[in-house]
N, C-alpha and C positions, 0 to 999 in steps of 0.2 A: 504494500500500500504506500502511496506517496502522500506524505504529510507536509504541510506548508506552515512556516513559522515567521514570527516577528518579535520585537522587544519594547520595555517601558520603564518609567521612574517618577521622580518626586520634585516637589517645589510647591506643594499644595497649600492653599489657604487653610489657616488653622481652624476655620469653622467646621472642618470635618470632624472635629472631636465631639461635636454635639450628637454624632451618630451612635446609637446604642443598638445592640442586637442580642439575639438569643445564643445560647451555647451551640457548638457545632452540631451535636447529635444528642439523642437520647441513648446513652451507652447501654441501657438496659434492654433495648430491643435486639433480639437475636438474629433476625433475618437481614439479608443484604441484597442489594441490586447492583448490577454493573452494566455499563453501556458506553455510548459514544455520542457526542453532540456534533452534528454535521450540517452545515450550510456551506461555508468552508468549515474546517475543523475549528471548534470553539474552545479556546484555552481560558482557564481562570474563570469559568462561568459558575454560577450557583445552580445546583441541581436539587430539586426538592420534591417530595411527595405531597401533592395538594390534597390533603385529607378532607378539607372543607369544600373543595371544588370551586372556590371563589377567585382563583387566580392571584391571591395574595399570600405571600410567605408569612405564615403565622408563627409565633414563637415556639409552639409545640410541634411544628411539622418537621420531620427528618430532612436534613439537607447535607450536601457535600459540595466539593469543588471539582471541576474538571481539571485534568493535568495539562501539561504543555502541549499534548497531542490531542486533547479533547476527550480523553477517557476518564471514567470514574469507576470505582469498584475494582476493576482489573485493568492493568496497563496494557499498552499495545504489545509489550514483550512478554505478557503473561503474568507479571508480578501481581499477586493478590494484595491490594492495598488494605484489606480488612484483616488479614492474617499476618501481614508483614511485621517483622520485629523492628523495623525502622519507624520510629514514632512520627516522623514528618509525613508518613503516608496516610495517617489517620484522616486527614482532612479530605482525602479523595475517596473515603469509604462511606457509602450510603447505607446506613442501618435503618431498616424500616419497620420491623415487627410485622404483625399481621395486617393485611390490607385486602380490600375487595372493591374493584372497579375504580380505584383512584387513578388520577393522571399524574405522570411525571412531568414537571415543567423545568425548563432550562432558560436562564436569562443572564444577561451581563457578559463579562469577559471580552475576549478579543477574537475576532475572526482571523485565523492564522493565514488564510488565503489573501485577504485584502490588507491585513495589518491595521484595520480599523476596528473601533468598538463594535461588538456584535449588537445589532439593533433588533428588537422584537423578543418574542418568547417562543421557544420550541416546546412541543407537547407530544406525549404519546401515552397510551394506556399501559399501566404497569403490568408486566407479565414475567413472573419468575422463571418461566420455562424457556425464555430466550434472552439474548442480550438486548439491552434497552437502547438500540440505535434510534436516535431521536432527530428528526429532520423536518423540513417543511411539509413533506408528504405525510409523515406520521401525525403532524399537527392537524392536517385535514381529517385523516382517518379517525383521530381521537373524538371527533364530533359526528362520525357517521355510524349508521347501523350496518349490519352485515350485508343487507340488501343494497344499501347505498354504495358500499365498497365494491360490490360486484358491478353495479351500474357505472361507477367511476372507471373501473378497469375496462369495461366494454367500450366506453366512450373514448378513452385514451388509445386503446388498441386499434379501434376503427380509424381514428384520426391519423395515427402514425404508422399503421400497417405493422404493428408489433404484436407480440404474444406475451405481454407482461402478466405476472401473477402477483398475488398479494404479498408473497415473500419478497418480490422485487421492490415493492413499495416500502417495505420495512428494512431494506438492506442499506449498506453504506454506499451512498450515491457516488462518492469520489474514490472508491476502491478500484483504481485503474492500474492494471499490470503494465501495459505498454501503451495501448491506444484504446479509445472507446469504440463501441459499435453503435448502430442506429438506435437500439433500445436504450442504451445507457445515455446517449445524447438526449433522447426524448425525456427520460427521467430527470436528468439534471436541469434541462431548460424549463421543464414544467415546475420543478421544485423552486427554482430561482424566480420564475415568473410569479408564482403564487406568493412566496414569502416577501418579495420586494413590493408587490402590489399591496399586501397586507400592511407592510411597514409604512408605505406612503399614506394609506388611509388612516392608520392608527395615529400617525404624526399629526395629521390634520385634525382629527377628533380630539387629540390631546390639547390642541390650541383652544378648542371650543368648550371644554368641560373642566370643571373643578369638582373636588370631592366635598359633598355637604357634611360628611361624617368626620369632622375634624378631630374628634376624640376617639374614633374607631376606624381603623383602616379597612373599610368595606370595599373600596374601589381599587382595582389593580393599578399599580403605578404605570405599567405599560399596557396599552389598550389592545395589543395584538390578539390576545385570546378572544376578546369580544368580536373582533373582525373575522377571525377564523370561524367562529361559531356562526356568525351571521352569513358568511360566505357559503357555508354548507347549506343553510336554510334557503338562501336565494338560489343556489345551484339546483336544489331539489325542485323548487318552484318553477325553474326554467327547463324542467324535464331532463336534467342530467346531461348536459352537453360536455364535450371535452373542455378543459380549462382555458385553452387559448380562445375558443369560440365564446365561452362564457364571459371572459374578461374583455373581449372585444365588442361586447354589446353594452351600450350606455345604460340601458334599463337595469341590467344585472349589476353593474357597478354601483348605480344609485341605490338599488335595493340592498346591497351589501352595506353600503355606507349608512343608509338610513337618514331620517330627518328628526329634528327635535320634536319630542312628543309622539313619535311614531315608532316604527319597528326598526329592523336592521341593527347594526352595531350601536348606533346612537340610542336606540331603545334599550339595548342591553346595558349600556353605560348608565342610563338614567335609572333603570331598575336596581342598579347596584349603588345608587347614591350620587351619581354624577349630575351636576347642575350646569346647564348650558349658560354661557356668558352673554347670551343675547345676540351673538354674531352668527351670521349664516355660515353653514358648512360649505366649503369650496365647491362652487358650481362647475369648476373645470376638472373635477376628479377623473372623469372619463378620458379627458384629454391627457392627463398625466399618465394614466394607465396605458393609454394608447401609445405614448412614447416608449414605454417599456416593451410593449408588443412589437413596435417598429424595430427595436434592437434585438430582443431575444427571439422574435419570430422570423427574423430575416434568414433566408435559407443559406446565404453566404456567410452569415455570422456563426450559426450553429449548423454545420453541414448535416443535411437530412438525406434519407434514403437508405436502402438496404446495405450499401457498401460504404457508407459515410464513416469516417474515423477522425479522432482528434488525439493528439499527444497530450500528456499531462501538462506540459507548458502551455499548449493552446487552450486547454480547459481553464487553467489558472488565469490566463490573459482575459478570457471571456468573463470569468467571475469578477475580475477587477474592473473590467469595462462596465459591467452591469452595475457594480457598486458606484462607479463614477456617476452614471446617469441617475441612480437612485438618490444620491446626495443632492443632485440638482433638482430632482422632483419633490424633495421634502422641504424645499425652501418655501417661505410664506407665499411668495409670488413667483411664477415662472419667469425665466430670464429672457425668453425669446431666442435663446441660443441653443435650445435643446436639439433642434433639427440638425444644426451644424455639428454638434457633438456626436449625434447618432451616426451621421454619415462617416465621420472620422473613426468612430469606435467599431464600426462594422468591419472595415477592411483597411483602415488607414495606418499611418506610421505610429499613432498612439497605441493601437492595438498590439502592434509588434513590440513597442516599448514596454507594454504592460506584461510581457512575458518575464520581465526582470522583477525579482522579489523586492528590489530597491525602489520600484515605482511608487511614488507618493500619491495614492488614490485621492485623498482629500484635497491636496493641492491641485491636482489635475482638474478635479471638479470645480474648484474655485477659479481656475484659469478659464475654463469654458464659460462659467457664469459671467465673468468679467469681460472677456474678449471674444468668445466664440471659438477659441482655439487653445490647444495645449502648447504653450509657448516655450516650455522648459523641458529639457531632456533629463528625466529622473532616473536614468539607468546607472548612475554612479554616485549615489548619495554618500556622504561621510558616514562611517560606522558609528555606533552608539558610544563605544568606549572613547573615541576621539571627542565626541560632543560632551561626554561626562567630564573628561579631563579639562576641556575648554571652560566648562561651567565651574570648575574647581571642586567637584564632588568626588571624594575618594574615601578609602578606608582609614587613612591615617590623619587626615586634616578635615575636621567637621566644617561644613558650610552652613552659615547662619542665614535663615530665611525669616522674613518679617511678615506679620499678618496685617500690618497697617494700623494696628491699635495698641502697639507696645508689646505684643507677644512675640516671642522668638522661638525658633526651632533650630537645633543643631542636627544636620543630616550627615550621616556617614553611610557609605555604600562600599561593600567589599565584594567585587565581582568574582574574586577567586573562590569564594565559598558560597556565593549567592545570598548574602545576608544584607539587610538594611536596618538602620535604626534611626528613629526621629525622637530626639530628646527635647521635650517641651519645657523650657526653663522658666517661663514667666507668663503662662497663659491661664486666664481665669475661666475654667471650663464650666463650673457650676454657677457662675454669676454672683458669687458672694463678695466680690471685691478683693479677693486674695488669690494670688497665683496658686495653681495646682500643678505641681511638678509631675509630669507623666512621661514615660518612655514607651514609644510605640515600636515594637519589634516587627520584623517582617522578612519576607524573602523576595528575591528578584529572579525571574526566569526568562531567559532569552527565547524569543520566538524566531528571530533571525538576526542578522548583523545590525539591523536598523531599528528594531522594535523589541521592547521587553515588557513583561507584565510584572508589576510589583504588587504583592499582597501584604497588607498591613493588618495587624490585630488592633482594631480600634474599639477599646472598651468592650471586648468580648465579641465584637462583630468583625468578620473578615471583610475587608474592602480592597478592591483592586483599582489600580491606576495604570494607565498606558504611558510609556515613555518612548519617544522616537526622535529621529532627526529629520529636519526639513531639507529642502534642496540646497540651502545655504550653509548647512552643517550646524544649525542651531539646535538646542535641546528643546523639544516640545513636550509638554506635560498635559495629558488629556485625562481629566477627572470624571468624564461623563459615564464611565463604567461603575462609579461608586453608587451604591443604593442608599441614598439619603432622603428617602420618602419624598421624592419629587424635586429635590433641590439639585440643580445642576451648577457645579462650581466652574464649569467652562474649560476652555483650553487656553494655555498661555505658554510663552516662550521665555526660556532663561538665556 
């Protein structure tokens, strides 16, 4: 299997210390689950058993982390994290106890294919009899009946001329030995079309709704589960077409999105305590999804037909290209440069450039938004160790960061053993007017030469931060992967 990696780090605003969480696991539960998160492979994500079924990670719900390759429970090399004598492996062990019909959900972390924060939530029905490979396709199946799964397979096989089975829908989409075949091409493009469409819709809904239950987290922080559920309902009402046909129809997109006071994802959000801010939900959603279809559905982008093949590098490039466009489509307003980006990303120089793991997906998207073209060659970014050295962060000399209100943090990072420590010397965490000296230990895991994931123990809650370099060799800290109950600390450059 080909896995794709990147790297991350620190410089975070000290407000993160307000985050509190539950212990990692209920150690008394005897049963365990293992699996893999795949959109690209998702490292450093939170995996949990949604016992209440509400899409919210409750304090009592079992949870774990995915490792640098996207696995939990059992590593890619077969190491059992739950029985390992290495105590650092415990965080990757999902101990569940008895369960019946619950969903596994995976959120946060970093997409190792794109090097960007993973957006959305992946879901699957928990099943002790198999590995819990969790993907956009299992996220659809999690809301389908057995009859609907059969109808889904029939529609996709008819559209693509394939003979896919339910086992294919539950498999690792990116398990590519040398090249893909027509069936795998169709699975990958369908999975990415579905998940990116869900993310674009969920992002828009997030702008329009707030949680009325301020003292009780009844509303999921990420609205993707509501959109997935609404999509299955709308797909059934549309007589079960293949997903490309379904998402290419404006009425189906509108039915999935829903309207305030109505059905669809908006109705599900409201039934869980969401309050519309009075603003209209984007009327151009079908246009946004149509842009995704223009890229993903183009026959020269994803080669189609019985003899079609793609190498691992070609699939990686297409995944990064789709992420570039998805970033553009989740902006508050479209830039009018989407068509130019799509034309370039289908067969242009940028698609070739995106075969390089060093390609900066977010910056390429920003370039397209600003100018309609990717003006910089990102095939040779500075590596992370050089950027860390330039920022003065290392194991022997602490770097002092300021939070803007008198609080400071001394940061040390030892890349030789993968450890990090943030020593808070004068931060008033509890608001009593007195400094609270706190040390935040953590680990740093390289995803590739340009990106790492840093995991911190923040008052009992594991939080992840992405650290990467930009085209100019600067150190970029992305805190959007931190689960701070809807608070986004943003991205900044050191």
